[in-house]
Jmol script that loads the backbone (N, CA, C; Angstrom):
load data "model"
ATOM      1  N   MET A   1       0.857  -1.186   0.000  1.00  0.00           N
ATOM      2  CA  MET A   1       0.000   0.000   0.000  1.00  0.00           C
ATOM      3  C   MET A   1       0.893   1.236   0.000  1.00  0.00           C
ATOM      4  N   LYS A   2       0.579   2.160  -0.890  1.00  0.00           N
ATOM      5  CA  LYS A   2       1.405   3.362  -0.984  1.00  0.00           C
ATOM      6  C   LYS A   2       1.276   4.201   0.285  1.00  0.00           C
ATOM      7  N   GLU A   3       2.244   5.077   0.465  1.00  0.00           N
ATOM      8  CA  GLU A   3       2.258   5.956   1.641  1.00  0.00           C
ATOM      9  C   GLU A   3       1.068   6.911   1.578  1.00  0.00           C
ATOM     10  N   ILE A   4       0.240   6.883   2.619  1.00  0.00           N
ATOM     11  CA  ILE A   4      -0.895   7.796   2.677  1.00  0.00           C
ATOM     12  C   ILE A   4      -0.886   8.505   4.017  1.00  0.00           C
ATOM     13  N   LYS A   5      -1.552   9.635   4.064  1.00  0.00           N
ATOM     14  CA  LYS A   5      -1.634  10.401   5.303  1.00  0.00           C
ATOM     15  C   LYS A   5      -2.561   9.696   6.282  1.00  0.00           C
ATOM     16  N   TYR A   6      -2.333   9.956   7.549  1.00  0.00           N
ATOM     17  CA  TYR A   6      -3.154   9.375   8.617  1.00  0.00           C
ATOM     18  C   TYR A   6      -4.629   9.680   8.393  1.00  0.00           C
ATOM     19  N   GLU A   7      -4.935  10.925   8.085  1.00  0.00           N
ATOM     20  CA  GLU A   7      -6.323  11.337   7.911  1.00  0.00           C
ATOM     21  C   GLU A   7      -6.995  10.582   6.766  1.00  0.00           C
ATOM     22  N   GLU A   8      -6.245  10.344   5.694  1.00  0.00           N
ATOM     23  CA  GLU A   8      -6.791   9.600   4.562  1.00  0.00           C
ATOM     24  C   GLU A   8      -7.037   8.136   4.943  1.00  0.00           C
ATOM     25  N   ALA A   9      -6.126   7.558   5.706  1.00  0.00           N
ATOM     26  CA  ALA A   9      -6.302   6.173   6.154  1.00  0.00           C
ATOM     27  C   ALA A   9      -7.558   6.056   7.015  1.00  0.00           C
ATOM     28  N   VAL A  10      -7.762   7.007   7.916  1.00  0.00           N
ATOM     29  CA  VAL A  10      -8.949   6.993   8.774  1.00  0.00           C
ATOM     30  C   VAL A  10     -10.213   7.140   7.922  1.00  0.00           C
ATOM     31  N   LYS A  11     -10.176   8.033   6.938  1.00  0.00           N
ATOM     32  CA  LYS A  11     -11.341   8.232   6.072  1.00  0.00           C
ATOM     33  C   LYS A  11     -11.672   6.946   5.320  1.00  0.00           C
ATOM     34  N   GLN A  12     -10.661   6.267   4.799  1.00  0.00           N
ATOM     35  CA  GLN A  12     -10.893   5.022   4.079  1.00  0.00           C
ATOM     36  C   GLN A  12     -11.468   3.957   5.015  1.00  0.00           C
ATOM     37  N   LEU A  13     -10.970   3.906   6.245  1.00  0.00           N
ATOM     38  CA  LEU A  13     -11.516   2.962   7.227  1.00  0.00           C
ATOM     39  C   LEU A  13     -12.988   3.266   7.514  1.00  0.00           C
ATOM     40  N   GLU A  14     -13.310   4.539   7.674  1.00  0.00           N
ATOM     41  CA  GLU A  14     -14.704   4.935   7.917  1.00  0.00           C
ATOM     42  C   GLU A  14     -15.596   4.530   6.750  1.00  0.00           C
ATOM     43  N   ASP A  15     -15.093   4.685   5.528  1.00  0.00           N
ATOM     44  CA  ASP A  15     -15.868   4.297   4.344  1.00  0.00           C
ATOM     45  C   ASP A  15     -16.122   2.785   4.329  1.00  0.00           C
ATOM     46  N   ILE A  16     -15.115   2.004   4.685  1.00  0.00           N
ATOM     47  CA  ILE A  16     -15.261   0.551   4.725  1.00  0.00           C
ATOM     48  C   ILE A  16     -16.305   0.157   5.770  1.00  0.00           C
ATOM     49  N   VAL A  17     -16.238   0.789   6.939  1.00  0.00           N
ATOM     50  CA  VAL A  17     -17.204   0.494   8.002  1.00  0.00           C
ATOM     51  C   VAL A  17     -18.623   0.818   7.538  1.00  0.00           C
ATOM     52  N   LYS A  18     -18.801   1.965   6.874  1.00  0.00           N
ATOM     53  CA  LYS A  18     -20.125   2.340   6.373  1.00  0.00           C
ATOM     54  C   LYS A  18     -20.650   1.307   5.381  1.00  0.00           C
ATOM     55  N   GLN A  19     -19.774   0.840   4.488  1.00  0.00           N
ATOM     56  CA  GLN A  19     -20.185  -0.164   3.509  1.00  0.00           C
ATOM     57  C   GLN A  19     -20.591  -1.465   4.201  1.00  0.00           C
ATOM     58  N   LEU A  20     -19.834  -1.845   5.217  1.00  0.00           N
ATOM     59  CA  LEU A  20     -20.172  -3.059   5.960  1.00  0.00           C
ATOM     60  C   LEU A  20     -21.510  -2.900   6.678  1.00  0.00           C
ATOM     61  N   GLU A  21     -21.693  -1.762   7.327  1.00  0.00           N
ATOM     62  CA  GLU A  21     -22.927  -1.517   8.082  1.00  0.00           C
ATOM     63  C   GLU A  21     -24.157  -1.480   7.162  1.00  0.00           C
ATOM     64  N   ASN A  22     -23.975  -0.968   5.949  1.00  0.00           N
ATOM     65  CA  ASN A  22     -25.092  -0.831   5.018  1.00  0.00           C
ATOM     66  C   ASN A  22     -25.305  -2.073   4.156  1.00  0.00           C
ATOM     67  N   GLY A  23     -24.476  -3.102   4.365  1.00  0.00           N
ATOM     68  CA  GLY A  23     -24.612  -4.331   3.582  1.00  0.00           C
ATOM     69  C   GLY A  23     -24.304  -4.143   2.112  1.00  0.00           C
ATOM     70  N   GLU A  24     -23.410  -3.210   1.806  1.00  0.00           N
ATOM     71  CA  GLU A  24     -23.103  -2.889   0.407  1.00  0.00           C
ATOM     72  C   GLU A  24     -22.046  -3.806  -0.207  1.00  0.00           C
ATOM     73  N   LEU A  25     -21.451  -4.676   0.585  1.00  0.00           N
ATOM     74  CA  LEU A  25     -20.358  -5.512   0.086  1.00  0.00           C
ATOM     75  C   LEU A  25     -20.805  -6.964  -0.029  1.00  0.00           C
ATOM     76  N   ASP A  26     -20.508  -7.580  -1.185  1.00  0.00           N
ATOM     77  CA  ASP A  26     -20.739  -9.015  -1.267  1.00  0.00           C
ATOM     78  C   ASP A  26     -19.549  -9.723  -0.620  1.00  0.00           C
ATOM     79  N   LEU A  27     -19.602 -11.020  -0.531  1.00  0.00           N
ATOM     80  CA  LEU A  27     -18.593 -11.782   0.212  1.00  0.00           C
ATOM     81  C   LEU A  27     -17.179 -11.552  -0.320  1.00  0.00           C
ATOM     82  N   ASP A  28     -17.018 -11.551  -1.641  1.00  0.00           N
ATOM     83  CA  ASP A  28     -15.685 -11.349  -2.227  1.00  0.00           C
ATOM     84  C   ASP A  28     -15.160  -9.951  -1.930  1.00  0.00           C
ATOM     85  N   ASP A  29     -16.012  -8.949  -2.096  1.00  0.00           N
ATOM     86  CA  ASP A  29     -15.608  -7.574  -1.812  1.00  0.00           C
ATOM     87  C   ASP A  29     -15.312  -7.397  -0.328  1.00  0.00           C
ATOM     88  N   MET A  30     -16.119  -8.041   0.512  1.00  0.00           N
ATOM     89  CA  MET A  30     -15.930  -7.920   1.957  1.00  0.00           C
ATOM     90  C   MET A  30     -14.555  -8.432   2.360  1.00  0.00           C
ATOM     91  N   SER A  31     -14.149  -9.544   1.801  1.00  0.00           N
ATOM     92  CA  SER A  31     -12.842 -10.118   2.114  1.00  0.00           C
ATOM     93  C   SER A  31     -11.717  -9.162   1.735  1.00  0.00           C
ATOM     94  N   SER A  32     -11.776  -8.602   0.539  1.00  0.00           N
ATOM     95  CA  SER A  32     -10.704  -7.698   0.104  1.00  0.00           C
ATOM     96  C   SER A  32     -10.727  -6.396   0.895  1.00  0.00           C
ATOM     97  N   GLU A  33     -11.922  -5.896   1.220  1.00  0.00           N
ATOM     98  CA  GLU A  33     -12.017  -4.663   1.999  1.00  0.00           C
ATOM     99  C   GLU A  33     -11.516  -4.870   3.434  1.00  0.00           C
ATOM    100  N   LEU A  34     -11.766  -6.033   3.999  1.00  0.00           N
ATOM    101  CA  LEU A  34     -11.265  -6.309   5.355  1.00  0.00           C
ATOM    102  C   LEU A  34      -9.740  -6.408   5.367  1.00  0.00           C
ATOM    103  N   LYS A  35      -9.161  -6.976   4.310  1.00  0.00           N
ATOM    104  CA  LYS A  35      -7.697  -7.017   4.207  1.00  0.00           C
ATOM    105  C   LYS A  35      -7.136  -5.600   4.096  1.00  0.00           C
ATOM    106  N   LYS A  36      -7.804  -4.781   3.298  1.00  0.00           N
ATOM    107  CA  LYS A  36      -7.393  -3.382   3.153  1.00  0.00           C
ATOM    108  C   LYS A  36      -7.511  -2.672   4.500  1.00  0.00           C
ATOM    109  N   ALA A  37      -8.596  -2.933   5.229  1.00  0.00           N
ATOM    110  CA  ALA A  37      -8.796  -2.314   6.538  1.00  0.00           C
ATOM    111  C   ALA A  37      -7.676  -2.693   7.497  1.00  0.00           C
ATOM    112  N   GLN A  38      -7.240  -3.950   7.456  1.00  0.00           N
ATOM    113  CA  GLN A  38      -6.135  -4.377   8.320  1.00  0.00           C
ATOM    114  C   GLN A  38      -4.872  -3.564   8.022  1.00  0.00           C
ATOM    115  N   GLN A  39      -4.590  -3.347   6.753  1.00  0.00           N
ATOM    116  CA  GLN A  39      -3.417  -2.560   6.372  1.00  0.00           C
ATOM    117  C   GLN A  39      -3.565  -1.114   6.845  1.00  0.00           C
ATOM    118  N   LEU A  40      -4.756  -0.566   6.685  1.00  0.00           N
ATOM    119  CA  LEU A  40      -4.998   0.820   7.101  1.00  0.00           C
ATOM    120  C   LEU A  40      -4.859   0.970   8.617  1.00  0.00           C
ATOM    121  N   ILE A  41      -5.368   0.001   9.364  1.00  0.00           N
ATOM    122  CA  ILE A  41      -5.251   0.036  10.824  1.00  0.00           C
ATOM    123  C   ILE A  41      -3.786  -0.005  11.223  1.00  0.00           C
ATOM    124  N   LYS A  42      -2.994  -0.829  10.554  1.00  0.00           N
ATOM    125  CA  LYS A  42      -1.557  -0.909  10.863  1.00  0.00           C
ATOM    126  C   LYS A  42      -0.885   0.435  10.576  1.00  0.00           C
ATOM    127  N   ILE A  43      -1.221   1.058   9.465  1.00  0.00           N
ATOM    128  CA  ILE A  43      -0.658   2.369   9.126  1.00  0.00           C
ATOM    129  C   ILE A  43      -0.985   3.367  10.228  1.00  0.00           C
ATOM    130  N   CYS A  44      -2.248   3.394  10.672  1.00  0.00           N
ATOM    131  CA  CYS A  44      -2.668   4.335  11.712  1.00  0.00           C
ATOM    132  C   CYS A  44      -1.948   4.062  13.030  1.00  0.00           C
ATOM    133  N   LYS A  45      -1.881   2.796  13.430  1.00  0.00           N
ATOM    134  CA  LYS A  45      -1.214   2.451  14.686  1.00  0.00           C
ATOM    135  C   LYS A  45       0.265   2.827  14.640  1.00  0.00           C
ATOM    136  N   ASP A  46       0.924   2.519  13.522  1.00  0.00           N
ATOM    137  CA  ASP A  46       2.348   2.848  13.387  1.00  0.00           C
ATOM    138  C   ASP A  46       2.564   4.360  13.451  1.00  0.00           C
ATOM    139  N   ARG A  47       1.706   5.109  12.776  1.00  0.00           N
ATOM    140  CA  ARG A  47       1.826   6.561  12.755  1.00  0.00           C
ATOM    141  C   ARG A  47       1.612   7.139  14.156  1.00  0.00           C
ATOM    142  N   LEU A  48       0.609   6.622  14.877  1.00  0.00           N
ATOM    143  CA  LEU A  48       0.340   7.100  16.243  1.00  0.00           C
ATOM    144  C   LEU A  48       1.490   6.756  17.185  1.00  0.00           C
ATOM    145  N   THR A  49       2.038   5.559  17.049  1.00  0.00           N
ATOM    146  CA  THR A  49       3.166   5.154  17.886  1.00  0.00           C
ATOM    147  C   THR A  49       4.370   6.047  17.626  1.00  0.00           C
ATOM    148  N   LYS A  50       4.649   6.310  16.346  1.00  0.00           N
ATOM    149  CA  LYS A  50       5.788   7.165  15.984  1.00  0.00           C
ATOM    150  C   LYS A  50       5.594   8.574  16.540  1.00  0.00           C
ATOM    151  N   THR A  51       4.403   9.115  16.402  1.00  0.00           N
ATOM    152  CA  THR A  51       4.115  10.455  16.902  1.00  0.00           C
ATOM    153  C   THR A  51       4.243  10.505  18.419  1.00  0.00           C
ATOM    154  N   ASP A  52       3.735   9.481  19.104  1.00  0.00           N
ATOM    155  CA  ASP A  52       3.835   9.408  20.559  1.00  0.00           C
ATOM    156  C   ASP A  52       5.300   9.403  20.999  1.00  0.00           C
ATOM    157  N   GLU A  53       6.130   8.627  20.320  1.00  0.00           N
ATOM    158  CA  GLU A  53       7.559   8.573  20.651  1.00  0.00           C
ATOM    159  C   GLU A  53       8.223   9.930  20.428  1.00  0.00           C
ATOM    160  N   GLU A  54       7.864  10.602  19.340  1.00  0.00           N
ATOM    161  CA  GLU A  54       8.445  11.916  19.052  1.00  0.00           C
ATOM    162  C   GLU A  54       8.049  12.929  20.123  1.00  0.00           C
ATOM    163  N   ILE A  55       6.793  12.883  20.551  1.00  0.00           N
ATOM    164  CA  ILE A  55       6.330  13.803  21.600  1.00  0.00           C
ATOM    165  C   ILE A  55       7.065  13.535  22.911  1.00  0.00           C
ATOM    166  N   LYS A  56       7.241  12.271  23.257  1.00  0.00           N
ATOM    167  CA  LYS A  56       7.960  11.922  24.481  1.00  0.00           C
ATOM    168  C   LYS A  56       9.389  12.441  24.450  1.00  0.00           C
ATOM    169  N   LYS A  57      10.055  12.317  23.297  1.00  0.00           N
ATOM    170  CA  LYS A  57      11.428  12.816  23.154  1.00  0.00           C
ATOM    171  C   LYS A  57      11.473  14.328  23.358  1.00  0.00           C
ATOM    172  N   ILE A  58      10.515  15.015  22.754  1.00  0.00           N
ATOM    173  CA  ILE A  58      10.467  16.469  22.879  1.00  0.00           C
ATOM    174  C   ILE A  58      10.284  16.869  24.341  1.00  0.00           C
ATOM    175  N   LEU A  59       9.359  16.187  25.024  1.00  0.00           N
ATOM    176  CA  LEU A  59       9.080  16.509  26.419  1.00  0.00           C
ATOM    177  C   LEU A  59      10.264  16.185  27.328  1.00  0.00           C
ATOM    178  N   GLU A  60      11.005  15.124  26.998  1.00  0.00           N
ATOM    179  CA  GLU A  60      12.172  14.756  27.807  1.00  0.00           C
ATOM    180  C   GLU A  60      13.291  15.776  27.670  1.00  0.00           C
ATOM    181  N   ASN A  61      13.381  16.424  26.547  1.00  0.00           N
ATOM    182  CA  ASN A  61      14.451  17.383  26.294  1.00  0.00           C
ATOM    183  C   ASN A  61      14.171  18.760  26.844  1.00  0.00           C
ATOM    184  N   LYS A  62      13.014  18.968  27.423  1.00  0.00           N
ATOM    185  CA  LYS A  62      12.679  20.286  27.976  1.00  0.00           C
ATOM    186  C   LYS A  62      13.199  20.425  29.369  1.00  0.00           C
TER     187      LYS A  62
END
end "model"
wireframe off; spacefill off
backbone 0.3
color backbone group
């Protein structure tokens, strides 16, 4: 998956959830969208972890 911004990853996750809630996905689409969601969640978690570490470093240096 190409590099995307955190906000875009969250938006894509929200879109997937809406499709699931509305029953808009057939079984094949659901499988591929859930795999995509897993990748997006990992991107978000990694980005949040990196940001948290950067903030901690900044606070430690004050």
